[in-house]
N, CA, C and O atoms as a GROMACS GRO file, in nm:
protein
  300
    1MET      N    1 -11.850   7.494  -3.396
    1MET     CA    2 -11.823   7.371  -3.336
    1MET      C    3 -11.781   7.415  -3.219
    1MET      O    4 -11.849   7.383  -3.122
    2PRO      N    5 -11.695   7.473  -3.203
    2PRO     CA    6 -11.595   7.482  -3.059
    2PRO      C    7 -11.690   7.485  -2.945
    2PRO      O    8 -11.652   7.430  -2.842
    3SER      N    9 -11.795   7.534  -2.946
    3SER     CA   10 -11.916   7.541  -2.832
    3SER      C   11 -11.939   7.379  -2.812
    3SER      O   12 -11.925   7.324  -2.703
    4VAL      N   13 -11.972   7.320  -2.915
    4VAL     CA   14 -12.005   7.183  -2.894
    4VAL      C   15 -11.893   7.093  -2.851
    4VAL      O   16 -11.917   6.985  -2.797
    5GLU      N   17 -11.797   7.126  -2.870
    5GLU     CA   18 -11.685   7.054  -2.828
    5GLU      C   19 -11.653   7.080  -2.684
    5GLU      O   20 -11.622   6.985  -2.612
    6LEU      N   21 -11.660   7.219  -2.628
    6LEU     CA   22 -11.648   7.253  -2.519
    6LEU      C   23 -11.750   7.198  -2.415
    6LEU      O   24 -11.709   7.174  -2.301
    7ALA      N   25 -11.902   7.173  -2.453
    7ALA     CA   26 -11.969   7.115  -2.386
    7ALA      C   27 -11.964   6.959  -2.393
    7ALA      O   28 -12.041   6.892  -2.324
    8SER      N   29 -11.877   6.905  -2.475
    8SER     CA   30 -11.869   6.765  -2.459
    8SER      C   31 -11.742   6.730  -2.375
    8SER      O   32 -11.724   6.616  -2.332
    9LYS      N   33 -11.656   6.835  -2.352
    9LYS     CA   34 -11.575   6.817  -2.270
    9LYS      C   35 -11.611   6.837  -2.123
    9LYS      O   36 -11.569   6.761  -2.036
   10ARG      N   37 -11.699   6.954  -2.095
   10ARG     CA   38 -11.760   6.962  -1.982
   10ARG      C   39 -11.822   6.841  -1.905
   10ARG      O   40 -11.803   6.810  -1.787
   11GLN      N   41 -11.921   6.765  -2.021
   11GLN     CA   42 -11.995   6.666  -1.976
   11GLN      C   43 -11.893   6.531  -1.951
   11GLN      O   44 -11.939   6.444  -1.878
   12ALA      N   45 -11.803   6.517  -1.989
   12ALA     CA   46 -11.704   6.422  -1.981
   12ALA      C   47 -11.626   6.455  -1.828
   12ALA      O   48 -11.573   6.365  -1.764
   13ALA      N   49 -11.627   6.563  -1.793
   13ALA     CA   50 -11.558   6.605  -1.690
   13ALA      C   51 -11.658   6.580  -1.563
   13ALA      O   52 -11.622   6.526  -1.458
   14ARG      N   53 -11.772   6.622  -1.588
   14ARG     CA   54 -11.871   6.603  -1.497
   14ARG      C   55 -11.904   6.416  -1.461
   14ARG      O   56 -11.922   6.369  -1.348
   15GLU      N   57 -11.905   6.351  -1.569
   15GLU     CA   58 -11.880   6.197  -1.557
   15GLU      C   59 -11.798   6.140  -1.456
   15GLU      O   60 -11.828   6.060  -1.367
   16VAL      N   61 -11.658   6.210  -1.491
   16VAL     CA   62 -11.544   6.183  -1.414
   16VAL      C   63 -11.556   6.202  -1.278
   16VAL      O   64 -11.517   6.116  -1.200
   17ILE      N   65 -11.603   6.301  -1.242
   17ILE     CA   66 -11.626   6.345  -1.127
   17ILE      C   67 -11.750   6.280  -1.058
   17ILE      O   68 -11.746   6.264  -0.937
   18ASP      N   69 -11.852   6.244  -1.126
   18ASP     CA   70 -11.961   6.161  -1.103
   18ASP      C   71 -11.918   6.029  -1.057
   18ASP      O   72 -11.958   5.983  -0.950
   19ILE      N   73 -11.836   5.963  -1.136
   19ILE     CA   74 -11.758   5.841  -1.067
   19ILE      C   75 -11.660   5.837  -0.960
   19ILE      O   76 -11.645   5.746  -0.879
   20LEU      N   77 -11.599   5.940  -0.969
   20LEU     CA   78 -11.498   5.959  -0.866
   20LEU      C   79 -11.576   5.994  -0.718
   20LEU      O   80 -11.530   5.950  -0.613
   21SER      N   81 -11.673   6.060  -0.720
   21SER     CA   82 -11.756   6.074  -0.608
   21SER      C   83 -11.826   5.965  -0.551
   21SER      O   84 -11.853   5.950  -0.432
   22GLU      N   85 -11.860   5.871  -0.669
   22GLU     CA   86 -11.918   5.722  -0.614
   22GLU      C   87 -11.812   5.651  -0.537
   22GLU      O   88 -11.831   5.609  -0.422
   23ILE      N   89 -11.689   5.636  -0.611
   23ILE     CA   90 -11.566   5.573  -0.526
   23ILE      C   91 -11.538   5.625  -0.397
   23ILE      O   92 -11.520   5.549  -0.302
   24SER      N   93 -11.533   5.752  -0.387
   24SER     CA   94 -11.522   5.837  -0.277
   24SER      C   95 -11.602   5.785  -0.166
   24SER      O   96 -11.558   5.741  -0.060
   25LEU      N   97 -11.729   5.797  -0.205
   25LEU     CA   98 -11.828   5.758  -0.076
   25LEU      C   99 -11.835   5.596  -0.074
   25LEU      O  100 -11.897   5.548   0.022
   26LEU      N  101 -11.791   5.527  -0.147
   26LEU     CA  102 -11.772   5.372  -0.111
   26LEU      C  103 -11.630   5.349  -0.005
   26LEU      O  104 -11.614   5.272   0.090
   27LEU      N  105 -11.558   5.432  -0.057
   27LEU     CA  106 -11.415   5.427   0.037
   27LEU      C  107 -11.416   5.527   0.171
   27LEU      O  108 -11.319   5.554   0.244
   28ASN      N  109 -11.552   5.574   0.183
   28ASN     CA  110 -11.580   5.660   0.309
   28ASN      C  111 -11.458   5.767   0.312
   28ASN      O  112 -11.395   5.770   0.417
   29THR      N  113 -11.422   5.842   0.223
   29THR     CA  114 -11.310   5.959   0.215
   29THR      C  115 -11.370   6.040   0.303
   29THR      O  116 -11.302   6.072   0.400
   30HIS      N  117 -11.498   6.089   0.292
   30HIS     CA  118 -11.563   6.213   0.329
   30HIS      C  119 -11.505   6.344   0.234
   30HIS      O  120 -11.471   6.453   0.279
   31LEU      N  121 -11.503   6.312   0.124
   31LEU     CA  122 -11.463   6.412   0.040
   31LEU      C  123 -11.552   6.449  -0.067
   31LEU      O  124 -11.575   6.376  -0.164
   32ASP      N  125 -11.614   6.597  -0.045
   32ASP     CA  126 -11.744   6.588  -0.120
   32ASP      C  127 -11.704   6.639  -0.277
   32ASP      O  128 -11.586   6.651  -0.311
   33ARG      N  129 -11.798   6.661  -0.353
   33ARG     CA  130 -11.768   6.665  -0.509
   33ARG      C  131 -11.672   6.780  -0.544
   33ARG      O  132 -11.588   6.780  -0.634
   34SER      N  133 -11.700   6.886  -0.451
   34SER     CA  134 -11.628   6.998  -0.471
   34SER      C  135 -11.469   6.988  -0.442
   34SER      O  136 -11.381   7.040  -0.510
   35THR      N  137 -11.455   6.924  -0.350
   35THR     CA  138 -11.318   6.870  -0.284
   35THR      C  139 -11.252   6.779  -0.393
   35THR      O  140 -11.134   6.785  -0.426
   36LEU      N  141 -11.338   6.702  -0.438
   36LEU     CA  142 -11.278   6.594  -0.535
   36LEU      C  143 -11.237   6.664  -0.677
   36LEU      O  144 -11.143   6.630  -0.750
   37SER      N  145 -11.323   6.762  -0.698
   37SER     CA  146 -11.278   6.835  -0.815
   37SER      C  147 -11.148   6.914  -0.801
   37SER      O  148 -11.068   6.914  -0.895
   38LEU      N  149 -11.123   6.983  -0.688
   38LEU     CA  150 -11.027   7.041  -0.672
   38LEU      C  151 -10.897   6.949  -0.665
   38LEU      O  152 -10.787   6.987  -0.704
   39CYS      N  153 -10.922   6.834  -0.615
   39CYS     CA  154 -10.806   6.764  -0.602
   39CYS      C  155 -10.776   6.711  -0.723
   39CYS      O  156 -10.654   6.707  -0.741
   40VAL      N  157 -10.852   6.660  -0.829
   40VAL     CA  158 -10.844   6.627  -0.964
   40VAL      C  159 -10.752   6.721  -1.028
   40VAL      O  160 -10.646   6.688  -1.081
   41SER      N  161 -10.804   6.861  -1.020
   41SER     CA  162 -10.731   6.972  -1.081
   41SER      C  163 -10.582   7.010  -1.033
   41SER      O  164 -10.499   7.072  -1.100
   42LEU      N  165 -10.570   6.970  -0.926
   42LEU     CA  166 -10.440   7.014  -0.854
   42LEU      C  167 -10.361   6.876  -0.919
   42LEU      O  168 -10.252   6.909  -0.966
   43ILE      N  169 -10.384   6.762  -0.929
   43ILE     CA  170 -10.326   6.652  -0.981
   43ILE      C  171 -10.282   6.691  -1.130
   43ILE      O  172 -10.166   6.700  -1.170
   44GLU      N  173 -10.396   6.711  -1.202
   44GLU     CA  174 -10.389   6.741  -1.359
   44GLU      C  175 -10.299   6.853  -1.352
   44GLU      O  176 -10.258   6.861  -1.467
   45ASN      N  177 -10.253   6.930  -1.297
   45ASN     CA  178 -10.149   7.059  -1.286
   45ASN      C  179 -10.021   7.019  -1.233
   45ASN      O  180  -9.933   7.104  -1.225
   46GLY      N  181 -10.001   6.909  -1.198
   46GLY     CA  182  -9.872   6.856  -1.153
   46GLY      C  183  -9.861   6.805  -1.000
   46GLY      O  184  -9.764   6.739  -0.962
   47VAL      N  185  -9.948   6.833  -0.930
   47VAL     CA  186  -9.933   6.795  -0.795
   47VAL      C  187  -9.919   6.647  -0.790
   47VAL      O  188  -9.980   6.562  -0.855
   48ASN      N  189  -9.807   6.631  -0.680
   48ASN     CA  190  -9.814   6.490  -0.657
   48ASN      C  191  -9.911   6.428  -0.578
   48ASN      O  192  -9.919   6.468  -0.462
   49PRO      N  193  -9.996   6.330  -0.620
   49PRO     CA  194 -10.115   6.260  -0.543
   49PRO      C  195 -10.086   6.242  -0.408
   49PRO      O  196 -10.162   6.284  -0.320
   50GLU      N  197  -9.956   6.167  -0.377
   50GLU     CA  198  -9.944   6.126  -0.252
   50GLU      C  199  -9.887   6.222  -0.149
   50GLU      O  200  -9.887   6.202  -0.028
   51ALA      N  201  -9.833   6.344  -0.219
   51ALA     CA  202  -9.835   6.456  -0.139
   51ALA      C  203  -9.970   6.518  -0.107
   51ALA      O  204  -9.990   6.581  -0.004
   52LEU      N  205 -10.044   6.500  -0.185
   52LEU     CA  206 -10.203   6.569  -0.180
   52LEU      C  207 -10.236   6.481  -0.074
   52LEU      O  208 -10.250   6.532   0.037
   53ALA      N  209 -10.249   6.384  -0.084
   53ALA     CA  210 -10.308   6.272   0.011
   53ALA      C  211 -10.260   6.309   0.191
   53ALA      O  212 -10.324   6.301   0.296
   54THR      N  213 -10.144   6.343   0.164
   54THR     CA  214 -10.074   6.356   0.314
   54THR      C  215 -10.131   6.468   0.352
   54THR      O  216 -10.189   6.469   0.461
   55VAL      N  217 -10.126   6.581   0.274
   55VAL     CA  218 -10.164   6.709   0.307
   55VAL      C  219 -10.328   6.709   0.352
   55VAL      O  220 -10.370   6.783   0.442
   56ILE      N  221 -10.394   6.639   0.294
   56ILE     CA  222 -10.535   6.629   0.311
   56ILE      C  223 -10.555   6.548   0.475
   56ILE      O  224 -10.646   6.580   0.551
   57ARG      N  225 -10.450   6.439   0.508
   57ARG     CA  226 -10.474   6.371   0.599
   57ARG      C  227 -10.413   6.465   0.736
   57ARG      O  228 -10.465   6.463   0.847
   58GLU      N  229 -10.322   6.526   0.707
   58GLU     CA  230 -10.292   6.618   0.817
   58GLU      C  231 -10.326   6.741   0.831
   58GLU      O  232 -10.271   6.813   0.914
   59LEU      N  233 -10.429   6.787   0.747
   59LEU     CA  234 -10.525   6.902   0.743
   59LEU      C  235 -10.658   6.838   0.844
   59LEU      O  236 -10.719   6.912   0.921
   60ARG      N  237 -10.689   6.697   0.830
   60ARG     CA  238 -10.805   6.658   0.904
   60ARG      C  239 -10.746   6.659   1.036
   60ARG      O  240 -10.806   6.712   1.131
   61LYS      N  241 -10.610   6.593   1.051
   61LYS     CA  242 -10.549   6.573   1.218
   61LYS      C  243 -10.594   6.744   1.292
   61LYS      O  244 -10.669   6.775   1.385
   62GLU      N  245 -10.517   6.815   1.210
   62GLU     CA  246 -10.516   6.952   1.276
   62GLU      C  247 -10.655   7.004   1.307
   62GLU      O  248 -10.680   7.056   1.416
   63GLY      N  249 -10.747   6.989   1.210
   63GLY     CA  250 -10.873   7.028   1.221
   63GLY      C  251 -10.951   6.953   1.353
   63GLY      O  252 -11.017   7.018   1.434
   64ALA      N  253 -10.935   6.821   1.362
   64ALA     CA  254 -10.983   6.741   1.482
   64ALA      C  255 -10.938   6.794   1.622
   64ALA      O  256 -11.006   6.787   1.724
   65LYS      N  257 -10.788   6.860   1.608
   65LYS     CA  258 -10.736   6.904   1.714
   65LYS      C  259 -10.801   7.034   1.746
   65LYS      O  260 -10.840   7.059   1.860
   66VAL      N  261 -10.811   7.106   1.658
   66VAL     CA  262 -10.871   7.229   1.670
   66VAL      C  263 -11.035   7.226   1.748
   66VAL      O  264 -11.075   7.299   1.839
   67GLN      N  265 -11.100   7.132   1.686
   67GLN     CA  266 -11.235   7.127   1.725
   67GLN      C  267 -11.248   7.053   1.861
   67GLN      O  268 -11.349   7.066   1.930
   68GLN      N  269 -11.138   6.971   1.900
   68GLN     CA  270 -11.122   6.930   2.016
   68GLN      C  271 -11.111   7.017   2.152
   68GLN      O  272 -11.170   7.012   2.260
   69GLN      N  273 -11.014   7.096   2.100
   69GLN     CA  274 -10.936   7.214   2.162
   69GLN      C  275 -11.079   7.292   2.204
   69GLN      O  276 -11.094   7.330   2.320
   70GLY      N  277 -11.177   7.312   2.110
   70GLY     CA  278 -11.268   7.416   2.131
   70GLY      C  279 -11.372   7.368   2.216
   70GLY      O  280 -11.430   7.439   2.298
   71SER      N  281 -11.397   7.234   2.194
   71SER     CA  282 -11.491   7.162   2.271
   71SER      C  283 -11.447   7.153   2.406
   71SER      O  284 -11.539   7.153   2.488
   72VAL      N  285 -11.315   7.144   2.459
   72VAL     CA  286 -11.267   7.156   2.586
   72VAL      C  287 -11.262   7.278   2.664
   72VAL      O  288 -11.270   7.281   2.787
   73ALA      N  289 -11.244   7.408   2.564
   73ALA     CA  290 -11.241   7.518   2.611
   73ALA      C  291 -11.401   7.553   2.654
   73ALA      O  292 -11.430   7.596   2.766
   74SER      N  293 -11.484   7.532   2.564
   74SER     CA  294 -11.625   7.588   2.611
   74SER      C  295 -11.718   7.494   2.700
   74SER      O  296 -11.833   7.516   2.738
   75GLY      N  297 -11.630   7.372   2.727
   75GLY     CA  298 -11.728   7.275   2.825
   75GLY      C  299 -11.667   7.280   2.939
   75GLY      O  300 -11.712   7.219   3.036
   0.00000   0.00000   0.00000
């Protein structure tokens, strides 16, 4: 019976990620399923959701700066 329970938990987790993915798409967050799954896992393990959101925003800003510098250097 443990394998049935495990399969049930996996299916429930997939459904949660499916729902979060659709919400993410509607909110135009640009987070893919893999990233959403990692975020959920981090939050379930005690990471502060607001702090995680701040880190994601900062990483995006830095990534945009790097891309901009790359396009200026090559152009």
